C-alpha positions in Angstrom: 21.7 -17.7 -36.2 18.7 -15.0 -36.1 16.8 -17.6 -33.7 19.2 -17.8 -31.1 19.2 -14.1 -31.0 15.8 -14.1 -30.8 16.0 -16.8 -27.9 18.6 -14.9 -25.9 16.2 -11.3 -26.2 13.3 -13.0 -25.1 15.4 -14.8 -21.7 16.7 -11.4 -21.3 13.0 -10.1 -21.6 11.8 -12.5 -19.5 14.4 -11.8 -16.4 13.7 -8.4 -16.7 9.9 -8.9 -16.3 10.3 -11.3 -13.2 12.7 -8.9 -11.7 10.1 -5.8 -12.7 7.7 -8.1 -10.8 9.6 -9.2 -7.5 11.5 -6.2 -6.5 8.4 -4.1 -5.8 6.7 -7.5 -3.8 9.9 -7.0 -1.8 9.8 -3.9 -1.3 6.5 -4.2 0.1 6.9 -7.0 2.0 9.5 -4.6 3.9 7.1 -2.0 4.8 5.0 -4.3 6.1 7.4 -5.3 8.3 8.2 -1.8 9.1 5.1 -1.4 10.4 5.2 -4.4 12.5 3.3 -6.7 10.9 4.6 -10.2 9.1 6.1 -9.5 5.5 3.8 -12.5 4.3 0.8 -9.9 5.0 1.8 -8.2 1.8 1.1 -11.4 -0.7 -2.3 -12.6 0.4 -5.0 -10.0 -2.1 -7.8 -9.0 0.4 -6.2 -10.1 3.8 -3.3 -7.6 2.5 -5.4 -4.4 2.0 -7.1 -5.1 5.4 -3.9 -4.9 7.5 -2.8 -2.0 6.0 -5.6 0.3 6.2 -6.5 -1.7 10.2 -2.6 -0.4 11.2 -2.0 3.1 9.4 -5.7 4.7 9.2 -6.9 6.5 12.2 -9.4 8.3 13.8 -12.7 7.4 15.3 -14.2 6.4 12.2 -11.4 4.2 11.8 -13.5 0.9 11.7 -16.4 2.2 10.0 -13.7 3.3 7.0 -12.0 -0.3 7.2 -15.8 -1.9 6.8 -16.7 0.5 3.9 -13.1 -0.4 2.4 -13.9 -4.4 2.5 -17.5 -3.9 1.3 -16.3 -2.0 -1.6 -13.5 -3.8 -2.4 -15.6 -7.4 -2.4 -18.6 -5.6 -4.0 -16.1 -4.3 -7.3 -15.3 -7.6 -7.6 -18.7 -9.0 -7.8 -20.5 -6.5 -9.7 -17.3 -5.9 -12.2 -20.0 -7.1 -14.9 -22.4 -4.5 -14.3 -21.1 -1.7 -16.4 -22.1 1.2 -14.4 -22.2 -0.4 -11.0 -18.7 -1.3 -11.8 -17.4 1.9 -12.9 -18.9 3.5 -9.3 -17.2 0.7 -7.0 -14.4 1.3 -9.2 -13.9 5.0 -8.6 -14.6 4.7 -4.9 -12.0 1.7 -4.7 -9.5 4.2 -6.2 -10.5 7.0 -4.1 -10.4 4.5 -0.9 -6.6 3.4 -2.0 -5.4 6.7 -2.3 -6.9 7.4 1.6 -5.2 4.3 2.7 -2.2 5.0 0.6 -2.0 8.7 1.8 -2.3 7.3 5.8 0.6 5.4 4.9 2.9 8.3 3.4 2.2 10.2 6.7 2.7 7.3 8.7 6.3 7.3 7.3 6.5 11.2 7.8 6.1 11.7 3.9 3.9 14.1 2.3 1.3 14.3 -0.5 3.9 14.1 -3.0 4.9 10.4 -1.9 1.1 9.3 -1.9 0.9 10.6 -5.7 3.8 8.9 -6.1 2.7 5.7 -4.6 -0.5 5.8 -6.4 0.9 6.3 -10.0 4.2 4.5 -9.6 3.9 2.3 -6.7 6.1 -0.4 -8.2 8.9 2.1 -7.7 8.0 4.1 -4.4 7.0 0.5 -2.8 10.2 -0.3 -3.2 12.0 2.9 -2.3 9.6 2.7 1.3 10.5 -0.9 1.9 14.4 -1.0 1.1 14.9 2.8 2.1 15.7 4.4 5.6 12.4 5.3 6.4 11.2 4.2 9.3 7.3 4.7 10.5 7.0 8.1 13.0 3.7 7.0 14.0 1.7 4.6 14.9 -1.2 3.5 16.9 0.7 2.4 19.7 2.7 5.5 20.1 -0.3 7.8 19.7 -0.5 8.2 23.1 3.3 8.8 24.3 3.0 11.5 21.5 0.4 12.9 23.4 1.8 12.9 26.6 4.8 14.4 25.5 2.7 17.2 24.0 0.9 17.9 27.4 4.2 17.8 29.3 5.9 20.5 26.9 2.6 22.8 27.1 2.2 22.6 31.2 
């Protein structure tokens, strides 16, 4: 009798863990779709970070930031066995991830609190962003239109 209960609880636990694992992936897939990219980009490890960074990070230094982001990401994998270098690269990667998450939050019209939520409870906040009503309010393609509208209202 006890074995049947333990087996049922184990199956329930596995189903719950798969659900907790799949729902954020689906939310992230939907976020990439909202950003105008194919959803499958979100499940390819380095490529997903590259495309997200490329899409939401703005400014003149965006290409430099993108290359630094990729170099830190790859070097953190290569040098993870070196204690000091590994820690420094992990810290740099964390800071750069937070910058990208902040840019993504701002792209969707969210504030710094949402960035903190994405950084700490990403499994919840990616799901909320993907399945919620939030739409990107500013993308690279739209910046010129916003500038033209601002110039027209001032003149």
